[in-house]
Residue frames as qw, qx, qy, qz and C-alpha x, y, z in Angstrom:
[[0.928, 0.019, 0.370, 0.028, 185.00, 126.05, 101.45],
 [0.090, 0.708, -0.602, -0.357, 188.19, 125.24, 99.58],
 [0.936, 0.191, 0.287, -0.072, 188.18, 122.51, 96.97],
 [0.023, 0.718, -0.612, -0.332, 191.20, 121.19, 95.17],
 [0.752, 0.034, 0.655, 0.073, 192.37, 118.41, 92.95],
 [0.285, -0.054, 0.667, 0.686, 192.89, 117.64, 89.34],
 [0.408, 0.273, -0.133, -0.861, 190.69, 119.27, 86.74],
 [0.685, 0.251, 0.643, -0.232, 187.73, 117.15, 85.69],
 [0.148, -0.130, 0.711, 0.675, 187.93, 115.91, 82.13],
 [0.064, -0.425, -0.760, -0.488, 184.91, 117.07, 80.18],
 [0.277, -0.411, -0.042, -0.868, 181.85, 119.15, 80.96],
 [0.060, -0.245, -0.861, 0.441, 179.58, 118.81, 83.97],
 [0.295, -0.444, -0.463, -0.708, 175.83, 119.36, 83.89],
 [0.028, -0.093, -0.686, 0.721, 173.89, 120.58, 86.91],
 [0.432, -0.416, -0.438, -0.669, 170.18, 120.39, 87.68],
 [0.689, -0.629, -0.095, -0.347, 168.80, 120.93, 91.17],
 [0.602, -0.649, 0.462, -0.057, 170.85, 118.59, 93.45],
 [0.919, 0.125, 0.327, 0.183, 172.33, 116.51, 90.65],
 [0.078, 0.792, -0.486, -0.361, 175.67, 116.87, 88.86],
 [0.889, 0.138, 0.430, 0.076, 176.57, 114.55, 85.99],
 [0.326, -0.411, 0.554, 0.646, 179.08, 114.13, 83.19],
 [0.018, 0.159, 0.735, 0.659, 176.35, 113.78, 80.54],
 [0.459, -0.074, -0.007, -0.885, 172.85, 115.06, 79.95],
 [0.707, -0.097, -0.629, -0.307, 171.65, 111.45, 79.73],
 [0.468, -0.113, -0.738, 0.474, 172.95, 110.63, 83.22],
 [0.105, 0.007, 0.310, -0.945, 171.36, 113.81, 84.55],
 [0.608, -0.076, -0.300, -0.731, 168.00, 112.88, 83.01],
 [0.672, -0.107, -0.733, -0.012, 168.25, 109.34, 84.44],
 [0.258, -0.079, -0.645, 0.715, 168.91, 110.69, 87.95],
 [0.335, -0.014, 0.083, -0.938, 165.98, 113.09, 87.69],
 [0.689, -0.085, -0.505, -0.513, 163.67, 110.30, 86.52],
 [0.567, -0.094, -0.773, 0.270, 164.81, 107.95, 89.30],
 [0.044, -0.052, -0.506, 0.860, 164.18, 110.64, 91.93],
 [0.477, -0.003, -0.082, -0.875, 160.74, 111.44, 90.55],
 [0.672, -0.095, -0.685, -0.264, 159.78, 107.74, 90.48],
 [0.429, -0.586, 0.344, -0.596, 160.54, 107.70, 94.19],
 [0.942, -0.141, -0.301, -0.038, 161.38, 104.02, 94.76],
 [0.043, -0.786, 0.499, -0.364, 163.62, 104.82, 97.71],
 [0.804, -0.355, 0.442, -0.179, 163.52, 101.29, 99.10],
 [0.853, 0.081, 0.465, 0.223, 164.71, 99.42, 96.00],
 [0.543, 0.821, 0.119, 0.132, 165.65, 102.10, 93.47],
 [0.599, 0.517, -0.183, 0.583, 168.75, 104.11, 92.62],
 [0.053, -0.545, 0.360, -0.755, 168.42, 106.38, 95.67],
 [0.638, -0.366, -0.671, 0.094, 168.17, 104.53, 98.96],
 [0.293, -0.781, 0.110, -0.541, 167.26, 106.34, 102.17],
 [0.132, 0.313, -0.803, 0.490, 168.93, 105.70, 105.52],
 [0.367, -0.395, -0.841, 0.052, 166.90, 103.52, 107.90],
 [0.201, -0.632, -0.557, 0.500, 164.21, 105.56, 109.63],
 [0.030, -0.420, 0.123, 0.899, 164.41, 108.46, 107.15],
 [0.089, 0.285, 0.822, 0.484, 161.19, 107.87, 105.25],
 [0.015, 0.687, 0.620, -0.379, 158.82, 110.49, 106.64],
 [0.114, 0.806, -0.013, -0.581, 159.84, 113.49, 104.53],
 [0.668, 0.331, 0.498, 0.443, 160.11, 113.82, 100.77],
 [0.012, -0.667, 0.135, 0.732, 161.60, 116.75, 98.88],
 [0.716, 0.549, 0.429, 0.023, 160.11, 116.75, 95.37],
 [0.487, 0.090, 0.369, 0.787, 162.04, 117.69, 92.27],
 [0.106, 0.400, 0.097, -0.905, 161.19, 121.33, 91.44],
 [0.470, 0.201, -0.364, -0.778, 157.90, 121.39, 89.58],
 [0.308, -0.047, -0.945, -0.096, 157.08, 117.78, 90.50],
 [0.647, -0.351, -0.019, -0.677, 153.60, 117.02, 91.78],
 [0.009, 0.213, -0.931, 0.295, 153.71, 114.53, 94.65],
 [0.590, -0.279, -0.597, -0.467, 150.91, 111.96, 94.81]]
């Protein structure tokens, strides 16, 4: 894979499948994923894609 473009201004933080420009944004994404409101929340699933869930590493799924 070849990526190009202008250099990003500022640091990037990575955790699991999330990349953010601040630790606060990264924490908010993690929390939203763990809450799992995929119908109304921050992360919406495509129609018909609601049978499988990939938990955040270390997360216990109810």
